[in-house]
N, C-alpha and C positions, 0 to 999 in steps of 0.2 A: 443280630449283630450288624453294625455299620462297618462293612468291609473296607471302605475307603479310609475311615478314621483309624481303624485297627491296623491297616497296612502302613499308614504314616507312622504310627507308634512303633510298630515292629521294625520298620526300616531305620527309624531314627535311633532307637535304643541300641540296635546292633550295628549301626553304621553300615547298612547293606546286609546282604544275605550270605556272603561268602567270606572264607578265610583260607589262608595257606597253612598247611600243617606239614611238619617234617615226618618222613617215613623212618628216619634213623635217629638214634640217640645222640645227643650232643652234651654229655655230662662230664666227660673226662678228656685228658690230653690225647689219649689214643682215639677217642671218638672224633675229636676235631681233626686229628692227623689222617683219619680214614675218610671222613666226610668232606674235608677240605684239604688244605695243603699239609704235607707233601703228597699224600696218597692219591688225591684226585688226579694227579698228573698221569697216572697209568691208564685209566680209562680214556683220558684225552688222547694219549699216544695211540691206543688201539683204534679209536674212532678215526684218527688221522690216517691210519693205514687203510681202514675200510669204513666209510661213512655209514654204511648200513648197520654197523654195530651200535649206532646211537639208539636204535630200537631196543637193544639189549641192556645198555648201560645207563640210559637216561629215561626221562618221563615221556619222550617222544612217542613211544608205541601205544600210549594210552592217554594222549593229550590232543585236544582239538581247540581251535579258536572259533568263537561264536562272533561272527562279523556283521556289523550293521552300519549304515550311514544315517539311520534314524528317519528315513523318508516315508515309511509305511508301517508305523508301529500300531499293532492291534487295531482298534477302531479309532485311534487318535490321529493318524495321518503323519504328516511331515512335522515332527516335533524336535528334530535335531538329535545329534549323538549323545549329548549329556542326558537329555530327558529319556532317551531310550535305554540308558544303563540299567535301571531297575528291572526292565523286562529281560535284558540279556543276562543279568545275574540270575533271574528266575529260570531262564533256560538252562544255565549252567548247573544249577542245583538239581534240576530234573534229570539232566544227563548223568549226574553222579548217583542220584537216588535210585533211578530205574534202569541204568545201564552200567553203573560202575565206571563211568568214563570221566576223567578229569578234564574240565573245560574252563576256559577263561574268556571273559567278554572283551571284544576288540571293537570299540565304537570310534569310527573314523570321521574326521572333519573334512570330508570331501564328498561331493555327489558325482564326480567325474568317473565314469566307468573304467577308463584306462588307468587313472590314478589308483583306484581301488584294486584293480587287477595287479598292477605293479607292486603295490604295498604287500598284498597277500603273497605274491610270488616270492618276494624278498624275505618274508617271514617264514616261508616254507620249511627251512632246515630245522626249525625248533618244534614243528607240529606234525602229528600223524594224520591230520585231516582238518577240514574247515567246514563249519556249518554256516551258511549264509542265512540271514534273518532280517525280516522287515525292511527289505530294499524294494523300492517301488518298481513297478512294471512300466515300460518294457526294459528298463536298464538291467533289471535282475537277470533276464534271459541272456543278455550280452555278457554280463560279468561272469555268470556261471559257465557259459560256453567257452569263453576265452581262458578261464582258469583250467577247465578240463583239458583244453588243448596244450596248455603250458606245463601242467603238473601231473604227476603220476601217483597222487594220493587222493583219498576220497574227498570230493567236493559235493556238497549236498545243500540245496536251498530248501529248507523245511517248509516254507510257505507254499512252495510248489509240491514237492514230492512227498513230504510227510502227510499233507492233506490228501493227496491222491491215493496213497497207500491205505489210509484208514477208510476213505470212501469206498475203495475197492473191496476192502475186508467186509464192510457193512453190506455192500451190494452182493457179495458172494453168499452171505448168509440169508439175505432177503430172498434171493433166488432159490436157495435151498428150501426155505419155508413155503414159498409160492410154487415150487416145482417148475421153474422157468429156466431158460438157457440164455447165456449172454448173446448168442448170435441172433436171437429173436427180438432183442430189445430195440425200441426206439427211444432215444435219450435226448433230453433237452437240458443244457447247462446254462444257468444265468450267472454271468460274471466272466469276462474275458481277460482277467488279469492273470497274475502268477498262478493262483490256485486253479482257476477254471481251465486254463490252457493245459496245465500239467495233468489234471484229472482227465481231460479229453484224451491226451496221449496214452495214459496208462489204461484207460478203459478200452481203447482201440487195441492196445497190445494184448489185453486180456480176452479179446474176441468180440467186442461190441462192433457191429457193422455200421451203424448210423448214429451220429451225434450231431445235433444242431446246437451250436454255441451262440449265445446271445449277449450283447452288451446293452448299454443304455439306448442305443439307436435301433435295437431289434436284432434280428437274425443276421449272422455273418454269412455271406454267400459270395460266390465267385462273381466278380464284377462290381461289388459294392464300393462306393467311393467315400462315403461320409464316415469320419471317425476311424479310419483305418491306420494301421502301422504295420511294419514288416512281420510281426508275429501273427497279427490277425490275417494278413495276406496269406501266410502259410496255412493258417487254419481254414481259410476259405477254400484252399485247394484240397485239403485233407479231410474235410468234414462236410456235412450237409449235402449228402449225395444227390438229393432231389432238388437242390438249389432253392430251398424254401425261402420266401421273403416275408417280411412283416414284423409285427411286434412279438414280444414274448407270449402274449395271449394268443396271437394267431398261430404260432408254431407249436404251442403246448397242446393244443387240441389233438386228441387221438394218439398221444404218446404214452409210453409205459413208465418212464422214469423222469423225475425232475430233480436236479441237483442245483441247489442255490449256494453260491459263494459270492454274493453281490451285496444287497442292502435290504433294509427293513421294508416290509409291506409291499413287496413287488408282485406278490401272487395273491389272488383272491380265491374265495371258495368257489365262485363261478368257474374260474379257470381250472381248478382241480376237478370239478364235475365234468368238464369237457375231456379229461384224460381217459385212457382206457380203464377197464375194470381192474381192481386190485392194484392201482397205481402205487409206485414207490416214490415217496416224497422225502428228500433229504434237504431240509431248509436250514442252512448252516450259518447264516449271518448272525452275528453275536454283538450285543446282547438281544437285539430285536431281530428275529428271523424274517425271512421273506413271507412266511405265513406261520402262525403259531400251531404247534402240533394238534391241539384240540380242535382247531378250526379245520385243519386238513383232514382229520379223521371224520369230523362231522360232515364234510363234503364228499366223503366216500373213499379217501385214500386207504389202500390196503395196509401199507407199512410206512411209518413215519420215523425219520431220524432228525437230529438237531445238533447244534453246536453247544447247547446249554447243558449244564450239569443237573438241572432240576426237573428234567424229563427223562424218560427211558430212551435208550439208543443214542447216547451222547457220542458223537463222532469227534474224537479228540486225538490230536497229533501225538500226544505223549505216549500213546500206545505203540507208536512206530519208531520215532527217531532214536531213543536210547538204545534199543535192541539192534537197530540197523547199524549204528556206529560200532556197537560192541562187536558184532560179527565181522564187520568190515575191517576193523582195526586188528582183530585177533588173527586174521589170515593175511594181514597186510595187503588188502585189496588195492589195486591200482585205480579203481573207479567204483562207483555205486551205479550199476547198470539196471536196465529194465527187468532183467531176470531176477536180480536181487530184490527189487521193489515188489514184484509179483509174489516172490517167495515170502516176503515179509507180510504181505496182505493175507496170503493163504494161512500163514502161521497164526496171525491174529484171529482170523475167522475160525480156525480149528480149535481155538481155546474154548469155544462154547460146545459142549457135548451135544450130540443129536437129541438126547433126552431132555435137554434144557433149552434148546433152540425154540424161539417163538417170535411172533411179531413184535413183542415188547422186549425181547432179549437177544439182540443181534451181536453185541460186542462185549468183551470182558471189561471190567472196571479199571479205571486208570491206576488204581493203587494196587492192583494184583501184581505181586512181585514175580509171578511165574511167566508173565508175558515177555519180559525182556529176554530171559534165557531162550525161550522158544523161538522168538524172532531172530535172535543172534545166531542160533544154530541153523535155522533155515537160510538166513542170509549168507552165512559162511559157506554152507554147502552149495548154494547157488553161485557164489563167487568162484569156488573151486570148479564147479561144472562148466562155468562160462569162461574159464581161463583168465580171470583177472586176479586170482589169489597168488601171492608169492609163497605162502606157507601152506602145505597140505594139511587138511583136517577133515574129520568126519563129523556128521551131525551129532553123534553121541559125544565125541570129544569136546566139541564146542559147547554143547549144552552143559556139560559138567563144568567146563571152564567158566562159562558165563554165570552159572549159579554161584560159583565161588567168588566172583567179582561183584555180584549184586546182592548186597546183604540186607 
């Protein structure tokens, strides 16, 4: 099948991938009087007395905006907000299918971080949370940080945190297979954009002691001048404890884990051979990875993961973000914090029973409808335990609720 041509046909015939459907009947005079005027005035009056009742009487409690400026879309780059719309629609239907979350695309015609922050802040009363998507680095870090400071609803940049959660899930199971510990790992990450930096932070939070982060100029280290920005300056302080210098090839030698969120063909078989025995290689650039799985295995890699769907161990964000938002929304979390992300990663990893876990089977499949409820339950419990939940819930309560929402 030619997926490009088929996608054009499907998008044109349906005029996009989304529609709005009414939850209530509108067939009689009474239906209209309840759904609209005069009956609608009463929930308005109640919300006016207590704005938090918007969660009970409107879509707000299960409604998020998927926000982009179209500057970093998939592998397409800066293609603008209109051209980004098909991707945002796709994200919204994934939210609905695998998380039971209603989502709407918000493609904004500005690249100014402050304008984007101001716009989302002003839209806040109608939404339960916002998913930031395909916004270029380093502006994406600034936008998310400012929104978290200004708002008390979940703000989640999936290119950063969704990627980090699924990478962590895959690594948890890779270490189970190889019987290794986080604290013993020497990790190299290629790509110092949104995904690479977020993966770094989450791995450190999970117990990895040393990460060397690389960009096109090589290792990021304290004192480097070329190609730096404020985010990389912070990474230089928080990573690379031995202050290693040099190219990706130089620093990859003798390491246990390679995580690629950069570009095609940046790793050779010779570089894999220089890594430690049973090296873990997650080469996630898509559609052409840093090194193809068969090449990495032939060079001696112990476990290999990829961003592609035509190889084992696909590391796919759709395992994470629907359930994360489901759980966060259901307990009305003020934030999506590190504890919730780690809980989501562990929930994804635990979907693979010990009897089925292997080098070729680290993660559940993207279409497994059991993943969302398990992730939601773990995230909700972590939100309660870390004091960011407004509504108390137990793991079992949220699991049953999420199952009812994800059909």
